[in-house]
VEXDRENMI-60994 format. One record per atom (N, C-alpha, C): residue in one letter; x, y, z. Coordinates in steps of 0.05 Angstrom, whole numbers, plus 32768, in hexadecimal, padded with zeros to 4 digits. Example, Ala and Ser with C-alpha at 12.3 -4.5 7.8 and 13.67 -1.06 7.14 Angstrom:
REM VEXDRENMI-60994
A81087F8E809C;A80F67FA6809C;A81087FBE809C;S81017FD3808E;S81117FEB808F;S81028001809D;
END
This chain:
REM VEXDRENMI-60994
M80117FE97FFC;M800180058000;M800E801C7FFF;T800C802C7FED;T802180407FEC;T801180617FF8;H801D80688009;H8018807C8016;H80258099800D;E801680AE800F;E802480C68006;E802280DC8019;C803180F18019;C80328108802F;C801D8118802E;R801081198044;R7FF4812E8043;R7FFF8147803A;F80138151803C;F801A816B8037;F802581688019;C8038815F8015;C804A81647FFC;C8047814A7FE9;G803681387FE8;G803081257FDA;G804B81117FD4;A805E810E7FDD;A807580FE7FDD;A806880E27FE8;P807980CA7FDA;P807580B27FE9;P807F80AC8005;L8072809D8017;L807B809C8030;L807E80828035;S8099807F803F;S80A4805D803E;S80B880628058;D80BA8072806B;D80C880738080;D80B88078809C;V80BE806280B0;V80A8806180BF;V80B8806E80D7;F80AA808280E5;F80B380928101;F80AC807D811B;A80968078811B;A808F80668136;A80798053812A;D807980388135;D80678023812B;D805980178148;L804180258151;L8034801C8168;L80258002816B;G80287FF58154;G80117FDD8153;G7FF77FE58148;M7FE37FD18158;M7FC77FD7814F;M7FBA7FE48163;C7FAC7FF78164;C7F9980098177;C7F8080148173;P7F6E80168183;P7F558022817E;P7F5A8043817B;V7F4480518171;V7F4380648171;V7F468072818D;A7F5C80878196;A7F5A808981B0;A7F45809581C4;N7F3780A881BA;N7F2180AE81C6;N7F0480A381C2;S7F07808B81BB;S7EEC807881B2;S7EE5806981CD;L7EDD807581E4;L7EDC806781FD;L7EC7805481F6;V7EC98044820A;V7EB280268205;V7EA1802C821E;T7E87802B8212;T7E6D80288229;T7E6B800F8238;E7E5D8015824B;E7E587FF88257;E7E4C7FE08248;D7E3B7FEC8236;D7E277FDA8226;D7E3A7FCF8209;R7E507FDB8208;R7E627FD781EF;R7E767FBB81FA;L7E757FBB8213;L7E907FAB821C;L7E937F908211;A7E837F818207;A7E847F6A81FB;A7E817F6D81D9;A7E7F7F8381D0;A7E827F8881B6;A7E997F8881AA;M7EA37F848190;M7EB77F8B8184;M7EBF7FA3817E;E7ED97FA98180;E7EE57FC5817E;E7EF87FC78168;P7EF67FDC8159;P7F0C7FDE8143;P7F277FE78146;F7F357FD88140;F7F567FDB8148;F7F657FEB8128;Y7F747FF98128;Y7F868004810F;Y7F9E80018115;P7FB080008101;P7FC97FFF8108;P7FD1801C810D;L7FE280248122;L7FE8803A812A;L800880488125;R800E80488109;R8027804980FA;R802A806780F2;V8043807480F7;V8047809080F4;V805E808F80DE;F805B809E80CA;F807080A280B4;F808180C280BC;V809580BE80A7;V80A080D780A4;V80A280DE808A;C809F80F1807C;C80A480FC8063;C80BB8100805B;R80CF80F2804A;R80EA80FD8046;R80F0811A8037;E80DB8122802E;E80DA813B8020;E80D58151802C;C80BD8154803F;C80B7816B804D;C80BD8168806F;F80C0814F8076;F80C881448095;F80A8814680A0;L8092814C8093;L807C814980A6;L8079812A80AF;V8072812180CA;V806C810D80D8;V8052810B80D4;Q804980F580CB;Q802980EE80C3;Q802080CB80C9;S800980CC80D2;S800380B280D6;S7FE980AE80C0;E7FE3809380C1;E7FD2808C80A8;E7FB8809480B0;E7FA38099809D;E7F80809B80A2;E7F768085809C;F7F71807B80B6;F7F5B806080B6;F7F3A806D80B7;E7F40808080D0;E7F20808680DA;E7F1D809D80CB;S7F0780AE80C3;S7F0680C880BC;S7EFE80DF80D3;P7F0980F780CF;P7F01810B80E7;P7EE7810880ED;G7ED280FF80D7;G7EB7810280E0;G7EB480EF80FB;G7EBF80D780F1;G7EBC80BE8103;G7ECD80C7811E;I7EDD80D18118;I7EEE80D58137;I7EE080F18145;F7EDB8100813C;F7ED2811B8145;F7EB38120814B;S7EA18112813C;S7E8B8117813F;S7E7681198158;D7E7D8104816C;D7E7981008186;D7E9181038195;Y7EA0811481A5;Y7EBA810F81AF;Y7EB6811181CD;T7ECF810881DE;T7ECB810481FA;T7EE0811A8204;Y7EEC812881F1;Y7EFE813A81FC;Y7EF381588206;F7EF8815E821D;F7EE58178821F;F7F05818C822F;S7F0A81A18227;S7F2181AE8226;S7F1D81BB824B;S7F0381BD824E;S7EFF81D28267;S7F0781C38281;Y7F0E81A6827D;Y7F0D81998296;Y7F2F819782A2;S7F3D81A68296;S7F5C81A982A4;S7F5D81C782A5;T7F6381CA82C2;T7F6581E282CC;T7F7A81F582C2;S7F9581E582B8;S7FAE81F282B3;S7FA681F5829A;W7F9B81EA8284;W7F9681F3826B;W7F82820F8269;L7F6F82138277;L7F5E8228827D;L7F73823E8283;T7F80823B8297;T7F9682538299;T7FA382588281;H7FAD82478275;H7FBF824D825E;H7FAD825E824E;A7F9082518247;A7F8482618235;A7F79827C823A;R7F7682858258;R7F738299825F;R7F8782AF825B;A7FA382A88264;A7FB582BA825E;A7FB882C2823F;Y7FB782AE8231;Y7FBC82AD8213;Y7FA982C3820A;A7F8B82BE8211;A7F7982D1820A;A7F7E82F18214;E7F8A82F28225;E7F8A83098236;E7FA5831B8223;R7FB48304821F;R7FCB83128211;R7FC4831981F8;M7FBA830C81ED;M7FB2831081C7;M7F9B833081CA;M7F8A833481DC;M7F78834C81E0;M7F8B836181E2;D7FA2835F81F7;D7FB2837281F6;D7FC9837981DC;E7FD0836681D5;E7FE4836681BF;E7FD9836C81A5;L7FBC836281A0;L7FB5836B8187;L7FA0837E818B;E7F9C838C819F;E7F8C83A181A5;E7F6F8392819D;L7F65837F81A5;L7F478375819A;L7F31837D81AE;G7F218386819F;G7F0B839881B4;G7EEE8396819C;E7EE083A881A2;E7EC883AA8192;E7ECE83A8816E;G7EC2839E8168;G7EC0839C8145;G7ED68385813C;R7EE5837A8150;R7EF783678143;R7EEA83498148;T7EF7833E813E;T7EEC831E8135;T7F09830C813B;V7EFB82F3814E;V7F0C82E4815F;V7EFF82C78152;V7F0E82B98145;V7F04829A813E;V7F1582898146;E7F0A82748150;E7F1C825D8159;E7F1582458149;V7F258237813A;V7F1B821F8132;V7F2382098144;G7F1181FA8144;G7F1981DF8159;G7F1581E88174;S7F0281F58177;S7EFA820B818D;S7EEC81F481A9;N7EE981DA819D;N7EE381D181B7;N7EC881D781C9;D7ECD81D981E1;D7EB481DC81F5;D7EB381FE81F9;G7EC0820D81EB;G7EC4822981F4;G7ED482348206;Y7EEA8220820B;Y7EFD82248225;Y7F0E823B8221;L7F0D824B8206;L7F22825E8205;L7F12827B81FA;L7EFE827081E5;L7EEF828C81E0;L7EE3829B81F4;Q7ED882818208;Q7ED082948221;Q7ED982AA822E;F7EFA82AC822C;F7F0882BD8236;F7F0A82D78225;F7F0482D8820F;F7EFA82F081FA;F7EE282FE8200;N7ECC82EB820A;N7EB382F3820D;N7EB0830F8221;G7E9D83208214;G7E9083378223;G7EA2834F8222;R7EB6834E8207;R7EC8835E81FF;R7EBD836D81EA;G7EA7836F81E1;G7E9F837681C6;G7EA5836581AD;M7EB2835681AB;M7EBE834C8191;M7EAC8337818C;R7EAD832E8171;R7EA0831E8162;R7EAC82FE8165;L7EA182EC8173;L7EAE82D88178;L7EA182C0816D;L7EAE82A9815F;L7EA58296814F;L7EBD827F8158;G7EAB8266815A;G7EB8824F8164;G7EB182398148;V7EC18228813F;V7EC08213812B;V7EC681FB813A;E7EB481EC813E;E7EB881CD8146;E7EAC81BB8139;P7EB181A58133;P7EA68192812B;P7E96817F8139;A7E9A817C8150;A7E8F816A8167;A7E7D817C8173;A7E608170816C;A7E4481798171;A7E43817A8190;N7E4E816381A1;N7E47816581B8;N7E5E817981CA;V7E72817881C3;V7E85818C81CC;V7E7D81A781C7;A7E7681B081B3;A7E6F81CB81A1;A7E5881D081B1;Q7E4781BE81BE;Q7E2F81C881C8;Q7E3481D881E7;E7E4881CD81F6;E7E5281D68210;E7E5B81FA8207;A7E6981FF81F0;A7E6A821A81EB;A7E5B822981E6;I7E43821F81DA;I7E2D822A81D4;I7E20823681ED;V7E1D82278200;V7E0F822A8216;V7E21823C822B;K7E3B82408223;K7E4B8258822D;K7E48826F821F;G7E37826F820B;G7E32828A81FC;G7E43828E81E9;I7E55827B81DC;I7E69827E81C7;I7E5E826F81AD;P7E538282819A;P7E49827A817F;P7E5F82668173;T7E51824F816A;T7E67823C8161;T7E5B822B814D;I7E638226813A;I7E5D821D8121;I7E6A81FB8121;V7E5B81E5811F;V7E5C81D28120;V7E6181C88103;R7E7D81C780FF;R7E8781C280DF;R7EA581BC80E5;F7EB281A980D0;F7ECE81A880CB;F7ED381C180BF;F7EF481CC80C1;F7EF981E180B4;F7F0B81DF80A0;G7F0781ED808A;G7F1881EE8072;G7F1282058064;T7F1C82028046;T7F1782178033;T7EFA821C8031;E7EE182068032;E7ECC82088026;E7EBE821E8043;L7EC28213805D;L7EB28225806E;L7EC282408072;A7ED88244806F;A7EE5825E8070;A7ED98271805A;A7EDB8266803E;A7ECC82768028;A7EB0827F802D;E7E9D8273803C;E7E8A82768048;E7E858292805F;L7E9C828F806C;L7E9C82A18086;L7EAE82B4807F;R7EBC82C08069;R7ED282CD806B;R7EC182EC8067;D7EB782EF8051;D7EA183088051;D7E9C8315806B;D7E8B83038077;D7E7D830D8092;D7E93830B80AB;S7EA882FB80A9;S7EB482F980C6;S7ED782F580C1;P7EE3830280AB;P7EFA830280A7;P7F08830380C7;A7F1E82F680D4;A7F2282F180EE;A7F3C830B80E8;D7F3B83138106;D7F5383218112;D7F628312811F;L7F5B83028128;L7F6B82ED813A;L7F5982D38132;L7F6882BE8124;L7F6782A5811F;L7F71828C8131;I7F678282813F;I7F6E826F814F;I7F7182558147;G7F858243814E;G7F7E8224814B;G7F938213815F;N7F8482128177;N7F998201818A;N7F9481EA8187;N7FA781D68184;N7FAB81B98181;N7F9581AF8174;V7F9381BA815B;V7F8181AF8143;V7F8E81A98129;L7FA281B68126;L7FAF81B28109;L7FB7819C8107;A7FBD8187811C;A7FCB816B8122;A7FAE81598119;H7F988163811F;H7F8281568121;H7F7181538104;T7F7E816180EC;T7F71815F80D1;T7F84815280C2;P7F78813E80B3;P7F8A8132809A;P7F8581478083;H7F7981598081;H7F7F81688069;H7F8A8188806C;V7FA481818074;V7FB281998080;V7FB381AD806D;N7FB781A48051;N7FB781BB803C;N7F9E81CE803B;D7F8A81BD803D;D7F6F81CB8038;D7F6E81DE8053;F7F7481D0806A;F7F7081DA8084;F7F8181FD8085;V7F9281FD807B;V7FAA8215807B;V7F9C82278065;A7F9D82198054;A7F8A822A803E;A7F70823B804B;G7F64822C8057;G7F4B823B8062;G7F5082548077;M7F68824E8084;M7F70825C8098;M7F7B827A8088;K7F8582778071;K7F8D82898061;K7F7782998058;L7F5F828D8050;L7F4A82958044;L7F3E82A9805D;L7F3A829A8072;L7F2B82AD8084;L7F3B82C28096;L7F5482C18093;L7F5E82D580A0;L7F5F82F3809B;G7F5A830A80A9;G7F52831F809B;G7F6D832D8092;P7F7083428082;P7F8B83518074;P7F9D8352808B;R7F9A835E80A4;R7FAF836180B6;R7FAB834B80CE;G7F99833280C9;G7F9A832280DC;G7FAC830E80EB;V7FAA830280FD;V7FC382F28108;V7FB582DB810D;I7FC482C58103;I7FBF82AA810B;I7FD082A08125;T7FC382968132;T7FD382848149;T7FCC82668149;V7FE58258814B;V7FD982398149;V7FEF8232815D;E7FE7821D8173;E7FF4820D817E;E7FF581EE8179;F800B81DD817A;F800E81C68175;F802481BA8183;P801C819F8192;P80368191819B;P804F81918188;H8069819A819A;H807E819B8186;H8090817F8181;L8090817D8169;L809B8164815F;L80B3815B8171;M80C481768172;M80DC8171817A;M80DE816681A2;R80C9817381A8;R80C1816781C5;R80B4814F81CA;L80A5814081AE;L809E812781AE;L80B7811181AE;V80CD81198199;V80E181088198;V80F4810881AC;D80F7812781B4;D810D812381CD;D8109811881E6;D80EE811D81EA;D80DE81128202;D80D480F88204;G80D080EA81EF;G80C980CC81EB;G80A880CE81EC;Q809F80E081DE;Q807D80E681E6;Q806D80D481D3;F807580BB81CE;F806880A981BC;F804E80AE81C2;D804280AA81D7;D802880AD81DF;D801880C081D9;T802380D681CB;T801580E981BE;T800A80E481A4;I801280CE8199;I800B80C28186;I7FEF80B08183;Y7FDD80B68177;Y7FC380AD8173;Y7FB980B4815B;H7FA480A38153;H7F9480AB8135;H7F8680C48136;E7F7D80D1814B;E7F6E80E88148;E7F8680FE813D;H7FA680F98146;H7FB6810E8137;H7FC580FF8122;F7FBE81118105;F7FC6810980F0;F7FDE810D80E6;S7FE9812780F6;S800A813180EF;S8012813C8107;Y802F813C810B;Y803E814C811A;Y8053815A8113;F805A8172811A;F80648187810F;F807E8198811C;S80908199810A;S80A881A98115;S80A081C8810E;L80AB81DC8116;L80AD81F38110;L80B381F080EF;A80C881ED80E5;A80CA81E580C8;A80BB81E080B2;T80AD81CC80BD;T809681C080B1;T807C81D180AB;V807C81DE80C7;V806281F280C4;V8067820780B4;R807D821480B8;R8081822B80A5;R807E821C808A;R808882068082;R808E82008064;R806B82018059;I805881ED8070;I803981EC806A;I803182038063;F8037821C8078;F802A8237807C;F80348246805E;G804B82418059;G805682518042;G8046824F8027;R8041822F8023;R803782268009;R801E82378007;H800B82418020;H7FF38246801C;H7FF282698020;G800582758020;G800D8293801F;G800C8299803C;L80128290804A;L80118299806A;L803582978078;R803B82A5808B;R805482AE8091;R805382AE80AB;V8063829580B6;V8067829580D7;V807D82A980DD;F806D82C080F0;F808082DB80F7;F808982DA8114;D807E82BF8126;D808682BD8141;D8084829F814B;A80918297815C;A8089827C8168;A808F82828182;E808282728194;E808B826B81B2;E808A824C81BD;E809D824581C8;E809C822E81D7;E8090822F81F1;L8080821B81F1;L806582198209;L806782008217;P806482018231;P806581E18240;P804981D88237;T803681E0822C;T801E81D2822E;T802281B8821B;H8016819B8227;H801081828216;H803281798212;G803E817D8227;G805E8175822B;G806E81808213;G8066819A820F;G807B81A681FF;G806F81AF81DF;S806781C881DE;S805781CD81C5;S805C81EB81BD;L805981F181A4;L805F820B8197;L80498216818F;R804682318191;R80398240818D;R804482588171;V80358252815C;V803F82618145;V802C8276813C;Y8038828F8136;Y802982A9812E;Y802D82AC8114;A801882B08101;A801B82AB80E5;A800A82C780D8;C801182D080C4;C7FFD82E580B7;C800382E38097;H7FF482F08088;H7FF282F0806C;H801082F58065;D801E82E78051;D803A82EB804A;D804183078041;D802C8315803A;D803783368035;D802F8347804B;D802C833C8060;D802D834E8076;D804583558082;D804C8372808E;D80658377808F;D8069837080A9;R8062836480BD;R8065836080D4;R8083835080D6;A809B835C80E7;A80B2835280E8;A80B1833780F0;E80C4832580EC;E80C8831180F7;E80D6830B810A;A80CA82FF8125;A80DB82FF8140;A80F882EB8142;A810B82EF814F;A811A82E5814E;A811C82CA8159;A810482C2816A;A80FF82AD816D;A80F382968159;V80EB829A8141;V80EE8289812E;V8104827F8123;G81178294811C;G81328289810E;G814182788124;E813F827E8141;E814B8272814E;E814882548157;L812682528156;L811F823B815C;L812082278140;A81208231812D;A81278226810D;A81458219810B;A8151822C811B;A817482208117;A8172820E812D;R816B820C8141;R816881F58158;R816381DB814C;E814A81DC813A;E813E81C0812E;E815281BE811C;E815D81CE8110;E817281C380F6;E818581B88108;A819481C7811F;A81AD81B9812F;A81A38199813B;A818E8199813E;A81868180814F;A817F81698138;G81828172811F;G8184815E8107;G816981568100;Y8150816B8102;Y8134816580F8;Y8138816D80DD;G8149816B80CB;G814A816D80AB;G815B814F80A7;D815F813F80B9;D8168812680B4;D815B810F80B5;L8150810380A9;L813F80E580AC;L814680D680C3;A816080D780C6;A816680C180DD;A815B80C780F7;V815980E480FE;V814C80EF8117;V813480E0811F;Y812080DF8103;Y810780D08103;Y810680B88109;T811880A680F3;T8117808880F3;T811E807E8108;S81338085811F;S813E8078812F;S812B8083814B;F8117808A8145;F80FC8092815D;F80F480778168;G80EC80618152;G80E0804B8157;G80EC803A816C;D810B80398167;D8119802D8184;D8115803281A1;R81148052819F;R810F805D81BE;R80F2805181C9;V80E0805381BA;V80C5805081BF;V80C4802E81C6;R80CE801981BA;R80CF800381C5;R80DA7FFB81DF;A80F2800981E1;A8101800C81FA;A80F080168214;T80E3802C820B;T80D38035821E;T80B980238224;K80AE80178215;K809B8006821B;K80A27FF2822A;R80BA7FDF8226;R80C87FD08240;R80CA7FDE8259;E80D67FF38258;E80D480028274;E80BC80048280;V80A7800F8276;V808D800F8280;V80887FFD828C;L808B7FE5827A;L807C7FC88282;L808D7FBB829E;R80A67FBD829D;R80BA7FB882B2;R80B27FC382D2;T80A77FD982C9;T80A07FF082E3;T80857FE082EE;L80757FDC82DC;L80577FD582E9;L80557FB782F1;I806D7FA882E3;I80747F8A82E9;I807B7F868305;D80897F9B8308;D809C7F998324;D808A7FA1833C;V80737FB58337;V80657FC0834B;V80517FA7834C;R80437F9F8340;R80317F8A833E;R80377F6E834E;E80517F688343;E80597F50834E;E80627F57836E;A806A7F6A8378;A80687F718391;A804B7F7783A5;G803C7F728391;G80207F6E839E;G80137F8883A6;E801E7F9E8396;E80157FBF8399;E7FFE7FC28382;T7FEC7FD4838B;T7FD77FDA8375;T7FDD7FF48369;V7FD27FFC834F;V7FD8800A833E;V7FC1800D832D;V7FBD802C832F;V7FA980378320;V7FAF804F830B;G7F9B805682F8;G7FA1806D82F0;G7F96808782EF;Y7FA5809E82E9;Y7F9880B482EF;Y7F9780BF82D1;G7F7880C682C4;G7F7880D682AB;G7F6B80BD8299;A7F5E80C68288;A7F5280BC826F;A7F5D80C98250;P7F7580D38257;P7F7980E68233;P7F7A80CE8220;A7F8180DB8207;A7F8180CA81F1;A7F9F80BF81F7;K7FB380CC8200;K7FCE80BE81FF;K7FCC80A38211;A7FB880A58223;A7FB880868234;A7FB080758228;A7FA38078820F;A7F98806181F9;A7FAE805581F2;T7FBC806981E7;T7FDD805F81D5;T7FEB805081E9;L7FF2805B81FF;L8004804E8211;L7FFF8038821B;L7FE480308223;L7FD5801F822F;L7FD580048215;N7FCD80078200;N7FCE7FF581F0;N7FE77FF381E0;Y7FF87FFD81D8;Y80117FFB81D6;Y80227FEA81E6;C801C7FE68201;C80307FE08211;C80157FC3821E;G80037FBD8210;G7FEF7FAC821B;G7FED7FA9823F;I7FE77FC68242;I7FDC7FCD8264;I7FC27FCA8261;G7FB87FB88274;G7F9B7FB38274;G7F8C7FB58294;T7F7A7FAD8299;T7F767FAC82B7;T7F8E7F8F82CA;D7F9E7F8782BD;D7FA87F7682C9;D7FC17F8F82D7;F7FC77F9B82CB;F7FDC7FB082D7;F7FC87FC782E5;L7FB87FD782DA;L7FAA7FEC82E5;L7F8C7FE082E9;D7F817FE88304;D7F6B7FDA8309;D7F547FF28300;Y7F5A800882FC;Y7F4B801C82F3;Y7F5B803C82EA;T7F4B804A82E1;T7F56806882DC;T7F41807382E6;V7F4A808E82EB;V7F2E80A282F1;V7F3780BB82DE;D7F2180CD82DE;D7F2180E882CE;D7F0E80F882D8;K7F13810E82D7;K7F04811F82DC;K7EE4812D82CE;S7EEC811C82B6;S7ED8812782A5;S7EC0811582A6;P7EA4812082A8;P7E91810B82B2;P7E8781008294;H7E90810C8280;H7E8B8101825F;H7E9E80E5825C;K7EB180E0826E;K7EC880C6826C;K7EBE80B28283;Q7EB380BC829B;Q7EB180AC82B2;Q7E96809782AD;G7E9B807F82B2;G7E89806A82AD;G7E90805A8294;R7EA880658283;R7EAC805B8268;R7EBE8045826D;Y7ED2803F8257;Y7EE2802C825A;Y7EFD80388244;L7F178036824A;L7F2D80408234;L7F278027821F;P7F2980358207;P7F26802181EF;P7F39800C81EF;G7F387FF481EB;G7F477FE381E4;G7F507FD381FC;V7F607FDB820F;V7F627FCD8229;V7F507FCA823A;R7F377FDF8239;R7F1B7FDF8244;R7F237FE88267;V7F317FF4826B;V7F397FF88289;V7F21800E828D;P7F0F800C82A8;P7EFB801982AD;P7F09803A82B3;I7EF7804E82AD;I7EFB806782B1;I7EE4807182CC;L7EEE807682DF;L7EE3807982FB;L7EE2809A82FC;A7ED580A48311;A7EDA80BC831E;A7EF280C2832F;P7F0180DC8339;P7F1580D98343;P7F1580D38363;E7EF880D58371;E7EF680CF8383;E7EFC80AB838E;E7EF6809D8378;E7F04807E837A;E7F1A807D8386;I7F2D808D8381;I7F4B808E8389;I7F4C808A83A7;A7F3D809F83B6;A7F3D80A183D3;A7F31808C83E0;R7F1C807C83D2;R7F08806783DF;R7F1C805083D9;T7F2C804383C8;T7F38803283C5;T7F59803383CE;R7F62804683CE;R7F80805083DD;R7F94803C83C8;P7F9B804183B5;P7FA9802C83A3;P7FC8803883AE;D7FDA802683A7;D7FF9802D83B1;D8001803E839C;Y7FFB803C8381;Y8007804F836F;Y7FF0805A835F;V7FF280758353;V7FE2807E8342;V7FF680898329;F7FED80788313;F7FFE807C82FA;F7FF1808E82EE;I800480AA82EA;I7FF380C382DE;I7FF680C182BD;L7FE080C282B1;L7FE580B98292;L7FE980D18282;P7FD780E68287;P7FDA8104827F;P7FF5810B828A;W801081068283;W80278109828E;W8029812C828E;N801F8132827A;N802281588274;N801181638288;L800481578299;L7FF5816982B4;L7FFB815C82CC;K8013815182C7;K801B814282E4;K801D815482FC;D8027816E82FB;D8027817B830D;D80128186831C;E7FF8818C8309;E7FDF818F8313;E7FD38173831D;I7FDC815F8316;I7FC981458326;I7FD88145833B;V7FEE8143833D;V7FFE81408359;V7FF2814F8369;E7FF081668363;E7FE48177837B;E7FC981758382;E7FB9816C836F;E7F9D816C8371;E7F99814D8386;M7FAA8142837F;M7FA88122838B;M7FBF811B83A3;S7FC3813683AC;S7FDA813283C1;S7FDA811F83D7;F7FB8811A83DB;F7FB4810383FA;F7FBC80F083F3;V7FC280E483DA;V7FCE80C583D3;V7FE180C583E8;R7FF180D483EA;R800680CA83FD;R7FFF80CE8419;D7FE380D68424;D7FDA80CC843F;D7FE080B38447;W7FD780A18431;W7FD78082843A;W7FF6807A842E;G800680848429;G8020807A841E;G8020807683FB;G8009808283F4;G8005807A83D6;G8020808D83C8;R8027808883AB;R80348093839B;R802D80948381;F803880AB836E;F803880AF8352;F804A80A08341;M804080998332;M805380928313;M804980A482FF;V806080A682F0;V805880B982D9;V807080B682BF;R806C80B682AA;R808380B68293;R808C80CD8291;T80AB80DA8296;T80AE80ED8294;T80C980F4827E;P80D080EB8271;P80C580D3825E;P80C980B6826D;E80DD80B5827C;E80E6809E8290;E80D1809782A4;M80CC808082AA;M80B7807782BD;M80C4807F82D8;T80B6809782E6;T80BB809C82FE;T80AA809A8311;I80B580948323;I80A680978342;I80A780AA8350;L809080BA835A;L808D80D28365;L808680CE8384;
END
């Protein structure tokens, strides 16, 4: 079977990581489906030797993945803090106020646009998951339930050219990256600014974050690749920031390529760092798979040692990365009694594939496990603080950071 790069069309043959067979990460299983069959797909990621876009195969359509989604951004307090700080900064720096338009693509439950509300701006969210979009509508955020691309952008641009066009952790979720970025170009006002946040490929590789690979993520980006994609569609990256979110993200700022905004020094500095680290060299990408296999063995060794000592382990969190980690490593209820999650939309369901039950966080205080395995390692500090009472009975935390660490 021949695969082609979803950006440049070059043939794909070089494997970045092969994580075996895995269900769609956020397809949580309900009680009445426990005895039913569940679809598994290859979770294999390639790197394009022409443009170095790292990308997965497409087995399930975006409509199938996102039509009824279980991820609600507002259940992470640290993410809300991040969103509020960003909104306040953008309103200040771009002088956003009455008569200006802010559009967020992949607006989820209104977690971000709510912080722009009440300032007289026109706000618009675009969110394909109807159940999630409804939460934003309840918050008073006008939201269109559709996938974003050139077709929707063309419909919106005359009435709502964006002064600020936002895409947080959404660029990776579209298999049609050219249509998506071309749509951003269409919708952006003449002096508008685009900001896009996405997990930084360099952090994924350097920190062994293979569990951030799942079917919902179609692409994984370096700064160099994003600049190349934006450039093809008449957009120019003029600034870049490294962020701690999601284990290490980039926020890039873009404008029309004929905009006279000066390019910040950070763009060239980061581009030079990526080049020096070898991100223009295929070997950096193709060697990643060996590290993933070594990590799998380390995770299993840790859990086997703890369980053979007669100690109990439960999970904290039911993020998409948990489905990748647990299915790839073969970790089910023989290792984890259960996991917990603050989102009521996940409680009472089961992680796909491994069928680990998802309960309310209060279950940890009731059962007093010896170890709590923090599955969303990017929220480690927030979770340890919230669950500090675990230490009252001598309980401990374990987390991949990227090595397996006991706290």
